[in-house]
C-alpha positions as CSV (number, residue, x, y, z in Angstrom):
1,M,89.9,121.6,53.0
2,K,93.7,120.4,52.1
3,A,94.9,117.3,54.1
4,T,98.1,117.8,56.1
5,T,101.3,116.1,55.3
6,V,100.9,113.8,58.5
7,E,97.2,113.3,57.5
8,R,98.5,111.9,54.1
9,T,100.8,109.8,55.4
10,L,98.5,108.3,58.0
11,V,96.0,107.3,55.1
12,A,98.7,106.0,52.4
13,F,100.1,103.9,55.4
14,T,96.5,102.6,56.3
15,I,96.2,101.7,52.8
16,T,99.5,100.0,52.7
17,L,98.7,97.9,55.8
18,A,95.4,96.9,54.2
19,A,97.3,96.0,51.0
20,I,99.6,93.6,52.8
21,A,97.0,90.9,53.5
22,P,95.8,90.1,49.9
23,A,99.3,90.8,48.5
24,H,100.3,88.0,50.3
25,A,97.6,85.7,49.3
26,S,97.7,83.2,46.4
27,H,99.3,85.2,43.5
28,P,98.0,84.4,39.9
29,P,100.1,81.1,38.7
30,Q,102.8,82.1,36.0
31,K,104.1,79.2,34.0
32,L,107.7,78.7,32.6
33,Q,107.9,78.6,28.8
34,T,110.7,77.1,26.7
35,H,112.8,79.1,24.4
36,G,111.2,79.8,21.1
37,I,107.5,79.7,22.2
38,A,107.1,82.2,24.7
39,G,105.2,85.6,24.3
40,P,105.8,88.9,25.9
41,R,106.0,88.6,29.5
42,N,105.8,85.3,29.5
43,F,108.8,83.4,31.5
44,V,111.4,80.9,30.1
45,G,113.7,78.7,32.0
46,R,114.1,75.3,32.8
47,S,116.0,73.0,35.1
48,I,119.2,70.6,34.2
49,P,120.7,68.0,36.0
50,T,123.5,69.3,38.4
51,V,125.0,67.7,41.7
52,G,124.9,71.0,43.7
53,P,122.2,72.8,46.2
54,T,121.0,74.3,42.9
55,S,120.1,70.8,41.4
56,G,116.6,70.9,39.8
57,L,116.0,74.7,40.4
58,V,115.5,77.2,37.4
59,F,116.7,80.8,37.0
60,A,114.2,82.6,34.9
61,R,113.9,85.5,32.8
62,Q,110.7,87.5,31.6
63,V,110.3,88.5,28.3
64,L,110.0,92.0,27.7
65,P,109.7,93.8,24.2
66,A,112.2,95.8,23.0
67,P,111.3,99.6,23.3
68,P,110.7,101.5,20.0
69,P,114.0,102.8,17.9
70,S,112.8,106.3,19.1
71,S,112.5,105.5,22.7
72,V,116.6,105.0,23.2
73,R,119.7,106.2,23.0
74,A,122.3,104.5,20.5
75,Q,125.5,103.7,22.9
76,A,123.8,104.8,26.2
77,R,125.5,103.5,29.4
78,A,123.3,102.8,32.0
79,R,121.7,105.2,34.2
80,S,121.1,102.9,37.2
81,R,124.8,102.1,38.0
82,T,123.6,101.8,41.9
83,I,122.5,98.6,43.1
84,Y,120.3,98.1,45.9
85,L,120.9,94.9,48.0
86,N,117.2,94.5,49.7
87,R,117.1,92.0,52.4
88,D,114.2,93.6,54.0
89,G,111.1,92.3,52.2
90,A,109.1,94.3,49.6
91,L,105.6,95.4,48.6
92,L,105.7,95.4,45.2
93,R,102.7,96.6,42.4
94,P,102.5,95.7,39.0
95,G,103.9,98.1,36.0
96,D,106.7,99.0,34.4
97,N,109.8,98.2,36.1
98,D,110.8,101.1,38.2
99,A,112.5,100.4,41.9
100,R,111.9,104.0,43.1
101,L,108.3,103.3,42.5
102,S,107.7,100.0,43.8
103,T,106.7,98.7,40.6
104,S,107.5,95.6,38.6
105,S,106.6,93.6,35.7
106,I,107.2,90.1,37.3
107,V,103.9,90.6,39.7
108,Q,100.4,90.9,38.6
109,E,98.9,92.3,41.6
110,P,100.3,93.6,44.8
111,T,102.8,91.3,46.2
112,L,104.5,90.9,49.4
113,L,107.9,89.5,49.3
114,T,109.1,88.7,53.0
115,P,112.4,89.5,54.3
116,W,115.4,87.0,54.0
117,D,115.7,86.0,57.9
118,I,119.1,85.7,58.5
119,D,121.8,87.7,61.0
120,D,124.0,90.4,60.3
121,E,127.3,88.4,59.8
122,M,125.9,86.5,57.1
123,W,124.3,89.5,55.7
124,T,127.7,91.4,55.6
125,E,129.6,88.3,53.7
126,T,126.6,88.6,51.1
127,V,127.1,92.2,50.4
128,A,130.9,91.8,50.6
129,C,130.7,89.4,48.2
130,V,128.5,91.1,45.5
131,R,130.7,94.3,45.7
132,E,133.7,91.8,44.9
133,L,132.0,90.7,41.8
134,Y,131.1,93.9,40.7
135,A,133.8,95.8,42.0
136,R,135.7,96.2,38.5
137,F,132.7,98.2,37.1
138,D,131.4,101.9,37.6
139,V,128.7,100.8,39.8
140,T,127.8,101.7,44.0
141,V,126.7,98.4,45.7
142,T,124.5,99.3,48.8
143,D,121.9,98.0,51.1
144,E,120.6,101.2,52.1
145,D,117.7,102.2,50.1
146,P,119.3,105.0,47.5
147,G,115.4,106.7,47.0
148,D,115.0,108.5,43.9
149,V,118.2,107.6,42.7
150,P,118.2,105.4,39.4
151,H,118.7,102.2,40.7
152,I,118.8,98.3,40.4
153,E,116.9,96.8,43.4
154,A,117.9,93.5,43.8
155,V,115.4,91.6,46.3
156,F,116.7,88.6,48.8
157,G,113.6,86.8,50.0
158,G,110.4,85.1,50.0
159,H,109.2,82.1,47.6
160,P,108.6,81.8,43.9
161,T,105.1,81.2,44.7
162,D,104.8,84.6,46.0
163,V,104.9,86.0,42.4
164,G,103.1,82.9,41.1
165,L,106.2,81.2,39.7
166,P,107.0,77.8,40.1
167,S,108.2,76.7,43.4
168,N,111.7,75.4,42.1
169,V,112.5,79.1,40.5
170,A,115.3,80.1,42.6
171,G,115.4,83.7,40.8
172,V,114.3,85.7,38.1
173,S,115.1,88.8,36.0
174,P,113.0,90.7,33.5
175,F,114.8,90.7,29.9
176,T,114.3,92.6,26.8
177,T,114.5,91.0,23.3
178,D,117.0,93.0,22.3
179,C,119.5,92.3,25.4
180,G,118.9,96.1,26.5
181,I,119.3,97.6,30.1
182,I,116.4,97.9,32.0
183,E,116.7,100.8,33.9
184,N,115.5,100.7,37.5
185,S,114.7,97.2,37.3
186,V,113.8,95.0,40.4
187,V,115.2,91.5,40.4
188,F,114.6,88.3,42.6
189,T,116.6,85.9,44.6
190,F,114.1,83.6,46.4
191,T,116.0,82.9,49.6
192,D,113.2,80.1,50.8
193,V,114.5,77.6,48.2
194,L,118.2,78.0,48.5
195,P,120.6,77.2,51.6
196,D,121.8,79.7,53.5
197,D,125.2,80.2,51.8
198,P,126.4,84.2,51.5
199,R,128.5,83.1,48.4
200,L,125.8,80.9,46.8
201,M,123.2,84.0,47.3
202,C,125.5,86.5,46.0
203,E,126.5,84.7,43.0
204,V,122.8,83.8,42.3
205,M,122.1,87.3,42.7
206,A,124.9,88.3,40.6
207,Q,123.5,86.4,37.6
208,E,119.9,88.3,38.1
209,I,121.4,91.7,38.4
210,A,123.4,91.2,35.3
211,H,120.4,90.3,33.1
212,S,118.8,93.6,33.7
213,F,122.0,94.8,32.0
214,G,121.1,92.6,29.1
215,A,123.6,89.4,29.8
216,D,122.5,85.8,29.2
217,H,123.4,82.6,30.6
218,E,126.6,81.4,29.8
219,L,128.3,77.9,29.1
220,L,131.3,78.9,31.4
221,A,131.2,77.2,34.9
222,E,133.4,79.7,36.5
223,D,131.2,82.5,35.4
224,P,127.8,83.6,37.8
225,M,126.2,83.6,34.6
226,T,125.9,79.7,34.2
227,Y,124.0,77.0,35.1
228,L,127.1,74.7,35.3
229,D,128.2,72.8,38.7
230,Y,131.4,74.7,39.4
231,P,133.7,73.8,42.8
232,G,135.2,77.4,43.4
233,E,134.2,80.6,43.8
234,R,132.7,82.0,40.6
235,S,133.7,85.6,39.0
236,F,132.9,87.6,35.8
237,Q,134.9,86.1,33.1
238,D,136.9,88.1,30.4
239,E,136.4,85.3,27.9
240,L,134.1,85.0,25.0
241,A,131.4,81.8,25.5
242,S,128.6,80.2,24.1
243,C,125.2,81.3,25.5
244,G,123.0,78.2,27.2
245,E,122.0,76.4,29.8
246,D,123.6,73.1,29.1
247,T,123.8,73.2,25.2
248,P,125.0,76.0,23.2
249,R,122.3,78.0,21.6
250,P,122.8,82.2,20.2
251,C,122.5,84.8,22.9
252,G,119.3,86.5,23.5
253,I,115.9,85.4,24.8
254,D,112.9,83.3,23.1
255,S,113.3,83.4,19.4
256,H,115.2,86.6,19.4
257,V,118.8,86.7,18.6
258,C,121.4,89.5,19.9
259,W,124.4,87.8,19.3
260,Q,126.1,84.5,19.1
261,K,128.5,84.5,21.8
262,Q,129.0,86.7,25.0
263,N,131.9,88.1,27.1
264,S,130.3,89.1,30.4
265,V,133.3,91.3,31.6
266,Q,133.1,93.3,28.1
267,L,129.2,93.4,27.8
268,L,128.8,94.6,31.6
269,G,131.9,97.2,31.2
270,S,130.2,98.5,28.0
271,R,126.7,98.8,29.8
272,L,128.3,100.2,33.3
273,G,131.9,101.5,32.5
274,L,135.1,100.1,34.5
275,R,136.0,101.5,37.6
276,G,138.6,104.0,37.4
277,T,138.7,104.5,33.4
278,G,136.2,107.6,33.6
279,A,132.9,108.6,33.8
280,P,130.2,109.2,31.3
281,D,129.5,112.5,30.2
282,A,126.1,114.2,31.1
283,S,124.1,112.8,28.4
284,G,125.3,109.4,29.3
285,T,127.0,108.7,26.0
286,N,129.3,105.4,26.3
287,T,132.8,105.9,25.3
288,T,133.7,102.3,24.7
289,A,132.3,100.2,22.2
290,E,129.2,98.0,22.3
291,P,129.2,94.2,21.6
292,E,128.9,92.2,18.7
293,A,125.1,93.2,17.6
294,G,125.2,95.7,20.0
295,C,122.4,96.6,22.3
296,Q,120.2,99.5,23.3
297,T,118.9,101.1,26.7
298,S,114.9,100.6,27.9
299,G,113.0,101.4,31.1
300,S,110.7,103.3,32.4
301,A,111.5,106.8,33.5
302,G,109.1,106.6,36.1
303,A,108.6,109.4,38.9
304,P,109.9,110.4,42.2
305,L,108.9,107.5,44.8
306,A,107.7,109.4,47.9
307,L,109.8,107.8,50.9
308,A,107.9,108.5,53.9
309,L,106.9,105.4,54.7
310,A,109.7,103.7,53.8
311,G,111.1,102.9,57.6
312,L,107.7,101.9,59.0
313,L,106.9,99.2,55.8
314,R,110.5,98.0,56.2
315,G,109.9,97.5,60.3
316,L,106.9,95.9,59.3
317,L,108.1,93.3,56.8
318,R,111.1,92.2,58.9
319,G,108.4,91.6,62.1
320,R,106.0,89.6,59.4
321,G,109.3,87.5,58.0
322,R,108.9,83.6,58.8
323,R,110.5,81.9,56.1
324,R,108.6,78.7,54.3
325,R,111.8,76.7,54.0
326,G,112.3,74.8,50.8
327,A,115.7,73.4,51.2
328,V,118.3,72.7,54.3
329,S,120.2,75.3,55.4
330,G,123.9,74.7,55.4
331,P,127.0,75.5,53.3
332,S,127.9,74.2,50.0
333,R,130.3,75.6,47.6
334,T,129.1,73.5,44.1
335,R,126.4,75.2,42.2
């Protein structure tokens, strides 16, 4: 006898409830490696001396192999040009990155990320800030789940130990060895280890999102792709800069070099398009040139995500969200 839609939904919801308890238990530890010795699926990152609220914190990246040449299209613009800002928590399963399916390469087992427990006013400021930083690019920034639409999911919440990372990791994104686009990527800003400052959270998340479009760290303090301290409000800079955390290095990850320097505006513009300059054709072909040593797209095509339980799960996560604070809340403008 075939199960009815209601029966299937109830079964799926029961499985989800059963998964939450182990998902919030201890995740297998995942160490940070230094550039040059990390392998596939390993994480790279290190802290540098700073004086702001991110002093001692790490913005990590996960090394993902570049896809086979036959699986990518030259000069393809990203299909995932919707950015979903999620403060409501997430239950993720291990697998190829696909925000539509709640699968992530970052986690090794079903994993619960608790919500970012802030008021609506602070959240509205955070969303407005991310929209401001990405305003020049052909993207849609939303805090409503876009469902089956290709999108990047930017998760605000939880603690780095929830995904097995050291407790000083403030954010993480996957990153391919060819500095490519990771379609439907899931990226993280761990709000439990940062002050509740909308601008700071926004700038950290802007960096994590850009990593999944192939942008590396830069030695340009006024750009969100940096580790360096800056007393003002950052924005993506139309300026060629050296890559690195505190000393110059070639742009790329681990021992893989994509190019020698990076212009974050030109790179993101080539991957996303610039607002008001026209959309790509139906094939997704980019009409602007890629940066030097151009990159290729990568990611999982995935399958449509069933959304029947999304509202119920979101409410459940919001109800369970109790932050484990690793930093004192308070405004600050230096990072």
